[in-house]
C-alpha positions in Angstrom: 82.5 138.0 169.5 85.3 140.4 170.4 86.0 143.6 168.6 88.8 144.1 166.1 90.5 146.9 168.0 93.5 144.6 168.7 94.2 144.1 165.0 97.4 145.8 163.9 95.6 146.8 160.6 92.8 148.6 162.4 94.9 151.7 161.6 96.7 151.4 158.3 100.5 151.0 158.6 102.1 154.2 157.4 104.7 154.0 154.5 106.4 156.4 152.2 105.1 156.1 148.7 108.2 154.2 147.6 108.0 151.8 150.5 104.2 151.3 150.0 105.0 150.1 146.5 107.6 147.7 147.8 105.5 146.3 150.6 102.6 145.4 148.3 104.8 144.2 145.3 106.3 140.8 145.8 107.7 140.8 142.3 109.9 143.8 143.3 110.9 142.0 146.6 111.8 138.6 145.3 114.3 138.2 142.5 113.4 134.5 142.0 109.9 135.3 140.7 110.4 134.5 137.0 112.5 131.4 137.6 110.1 130.1 140.1 107.0 130.7 138.0 108.6 129.1 135.0 109.4 126.0 137.0 105.8 125.9 138.4 104.4 126.1 134.9 106.5 123.1 133.7 105.5 121.1 136.8 101.9 121.9 136.1 102.1 120.7 132.5 103.4 117.4 133.8 100.7 117.2 136.5 97.9 117.6 134.0 99.4 114.9 131.8 100.1 112.5 134.6 96.7 112.8 136.2 94.7 113.1 132.9 93.2 116.5 133.9 90.1 117.7 132.1 91.3 121.1 130.8 89.5 124.3 130.1 86.0 123.3 131.3 83.7 126.4 131.2 81.9 127.4 134.4 80.7 130.9 133.4 80.2 133.2 130.5 83.2 135.5 131.1 86.1 135.1 128.6 88.4 133.6 131.2 85.9 131.6 133.3 87.4 128.1 132.8 88.8 125.5 135.1 91.1 122.5 134.9 89.7 119.4 136.7 91.8 116.8 138.3 89.4 113.9 139.0 89.8 112.2 142.4 90.7 108.6 142.9 87.1 107.8 143.8 83.7 108.8 142.4 83.0 111.0 145.4 86.4 112.3 146.3 86.7 115.5 148.4 87.4 118.5 146.1 89.8 121.4 146.6 89.2 124.6 144.6 92.5 126.3 143.8 92.7 130.1 143.1 95.8 131.7 141.6 97.4 135.0 142.5 98.7 137.8 140.3 97.2 140.9 141.9 93.9 140.4 140.2 95.4 141.4 136.9 97.8 138.7 135.6 98.6 135.0 135.8 96.6 131.9 135.0 95.5 128.6 136.4 98.5 127.0 134.7 100.6 128.6 137.4 99.0 126.4 140.1 98.2 123.2 138.2 101.1 121.6 140.0 99.2 122.2 143.2 96.2 120.5 141.7 98.5 117.5 140.8 99.9 117.4 144.4 96.4 117.4 145.9 95.3 114.6 143.5 98.4 112.6 144.7 97.0 112.9 148.2 93.6 111.5 147.3 91.6 114.7 146.5 90.0 116.0 143.4 91.1 119.4 142.5 89.6 122.3 140.5 92.2 124.9 139.4 90.4 127.9 138.1 90.7 131.0 136.0 88.6 134.1 136.3 88.4 137.4 134.5 91.0 140.0 135.4 91.4 143.7 135.9 91.0 146.1 134.1 88.5 144.1 131.9 86.4 143.6 135.1 86.5 144.9 138.6 87.6 143.1 141.7 83.9 142.9 142.7 83.2 141.0 139.5 86.1 138.6 140.2 84.7 137.9 143.7 81.3 137.1 142.1 83.0 134.9 139.6 84.6 132.8 142.3 81.2 132.4 143.9 79.9 131.3 140.5 82.7 128.8 140.3 81.8 127.3 143.6 78.1 127.2 142.5 79.3 125.2 139.4 81.2 122.8 141.6 78.3 122.2 143.9 75.8 121.7 141.0 78.0 119.6 138.7 80.3 117.9 141.2 78.6 114.5 141.3 78.4 114.5 137.5 82.2 115.1 137.1 83.2 112.7 139.9 83.8 114.8 143.0 82.0 115.1 146.3 80.5 118.6 146.5 79.5 118.0 150.1 83.2 118.1 151.1 84.8 121.2 149.6 88.1 122.9 150.4 89.5 126.3 149.3 93.1 127.0 148.5 94.4 130.4 147.5 97.8 131.9 147.0 98.5 135.7 147.2 95.4 137.5 145.8 93.9 134.1 145.3 93.9 133.8 149.1 92.1 137.1 149.2 89.4 135.7 146.9 89.2 132.5 149.0 88.6 134.7 152.1 86.0 136.7 150.3 84.2 133.4 149.4 83.9 132.7 153.1 81.7 135.7 153.5 77.9 135.7 153.2 76.8 136.7 149.7 74.4 139.6 150.5 73.2 139.7 146.9 71.3 136.4 147.2 70.3 133.5 149.4 73.1 131.5 150.9 74.6 129.3 148.2 74.3 125.6 148.6 78.1 125.2 148.8 78.6 127.4 151.8 77.8 124.8 154.4 79.9 122.2 152.6 83.3 123.8 153.0 85.3 121.7 155.4 88.5 123.8 155.4 90.5 126.6 153.7 94.2 127.3 153.2 95.0 131.1 152.8 98.6 131.4 151.7 100.5 134.7 151.6 97.4 136.7 151.1 96.2 140.3 151.2 93.1 140.9 153.3 93.2 144.7 153.8 92.9 146.6 150.5 92.5 150.1 152.0 95.9 151.3 150.8 95.5 149.8 147.3 94.1 153.0 145.8 97.5 154.6 146.5 99.4 152.0 144.6 100.6 152.6 141.0 98.8 149.3 140.0 95.5 151.0 140.9 95.4 152.4 137.4 94.5 148.9 136.5 92.5 147.8 139.6 90.5 151.1 139.7 89.7 150.8 143.4 88.4 153.8 145.4 88.1 154.0 149.2 84.6 152.5 149.2 85.3 149.5 146.9 88.7 148.8 148.6 87.0 148.5 152.0 84.2 146.5 150.6 86.7 144.0 149.2 88.7 143.8 152.5 87.7 140.6 154.2 89.6 141.7 157.3 86.8 144.2 158.1 83.8 142.0 157.4 81.7 140.4 160.2 79.5 138.1 158.1 81.6 134.9 157.6 79.2 132.0 156.8 81.5 129.2 157.9 83.5 128.2 161.0 85.2 125.4 159.1 88.9 125.4 160.0 91.2 127.8 158.3 95.0 127.4 157.8 96.8 130.7 157.3 100.5 130.8 156.3 103.0 133.4 155.2 106.6 133.1 154.1 109.4 134.2 156.5 110.8 136.3 153.7 107.5 138.1 152.9 107.3 141.9 153.3 106.2 143.1 156.7 102.8 144.0 155.3 102.1 140.6 153.9 103.1 139.0 157.2 101.0 141.4 159.3 98.0 140.9 157.1 98.1 137.2 157.6 98.3 137.6 161.4 95.4 140.1 161.3 93.2 137.8 159.2 93.9 134.9 161.6 92.8 137.2 164.5 89.7 138.3 162.7 88.6 134.7 162.0 89.3 133.7 165.6 87.1 136.6 166.7 84.3 135.0 164.7 84.8 131.7 166.3 86.7 129.9 163.6 89.4 127.4 164.3 92.6 128.8 162.9 96.1 127.4 162.6 98.9 129.9 161.7 102.2 129.1 160.2 105.3 131.0 159.1 107.2 129.0 156.5 110.9 129.3 157.3 113.3 130.3 154.6 110.6 130.8 152.0 109.6 133.8 149.9 106.3 134.9 148.4 106.7 132.6 145.4 109.0 129.8 146.7 106.5 129.2 149.6 104.5 127.2 147.0 107.5 124.8 146.8 108.0 124.7 150.6 104.4 123.7 151.4 104.8 120.6 149.2 107.7 119.2 151.2 106.7 116.0 153.0 107.3 117.5 156.4 105.2 120.6 155.8 102.8 120.6 158.8 100.6 123.3 157.2 99.8 121.3 154.1 99.5 118.0 155.9 97.0 119.7 158.3 95.1 121.0 155.3 94.9 117.7 153.5 93.7 116.0 156.7 90.7 118.4 156.8 89.4 116.7 153.6 89.1 113.4 155.3 88.3 114.4 158.9 84.8 114.0 160.4 83.2 117.2 161.6 83.7 116.3 165.2 87.4 115.8 164.6 88.3 119.3 163.3 
C-alpha cells in the first residue's frame, strides 16, 4: 500500500472564515436547493406508491431509526441501502425515496433509511446506527424478500460520508456478517475529511472537536474491510472543496487496492446531480447498477 502523501487533503486547504463556510455549505452555493428538494420529495411519494414500498420499518431503538423498503422483483433480489445527506442534522429518507424507486425499476430491492441526527446524537452514533441498519438488512433480508449476500451502498453528500465510514472495519466488535457481502458502493458528492468542520458555524450542532473530526474522516483511515468496487462522483458545479475531497477519497481507496471509477457530472450542482445520475446515458449510475448483477470475477 502506498502512503497518502500525494493526497491534496493531507494538508487542509486554507480558507478565510467566510470562504470556509461557503465551501462546506452547498445550500449557500446552489440557489436551486429548495425547488430541487421539493421536486425530489414529490417524486419519492410517487415512487413509494408505484412500487408499493413498505414504509417506516423499524431497525433500531433510536427515534428516527426507520427505513422504507422497496421489495425487489424476485424473492432474492440484490439490495441497495440508500443514505440521505443533510449535514448530519436535517433531511429525511423521503428526500431519496425517488432513488429507491429508480433502483427498483432497474431490478434491485432498495432500503432507504433514516437515522438519528445531530444534536440529539453525535456523528459517532450516526455511524454506529448505519452499521446497525446493515446488520438488520443482513439478518432480516431473506425474510423481507431481498438477497443480503449481494448488498450495495449509495450515499449522497453526508450520506456518502456515512457509506464510506461503513466500509471501515468496526473496531468495536467482530466483523459484521454484511461486510463481505457488499458488492459495490456509490459515493456521490460526499465529504470525507472533517478536520475543518469544528471551525464551521454548524459545529454548534455537530459538536465535533479535533479528535472526533479526525476519527470520523474516512479519508485518513487505513482499515477498509472491502475491496468491492466503488464509484465516486461529484458535480461539475460543486465547490472546490467538495470536488477535491471526492478526488482524495478515490485516491485513498486506490491506495488500499480498491477498484475505483471516478466521474464528474457535467452541468450538475450538489442537488441537481441526483437528477443527472438518473438520466439513461449516465455512465456512473449504469456502472453502479451493473455491479449488483456482476459476478465477482467480472468486477
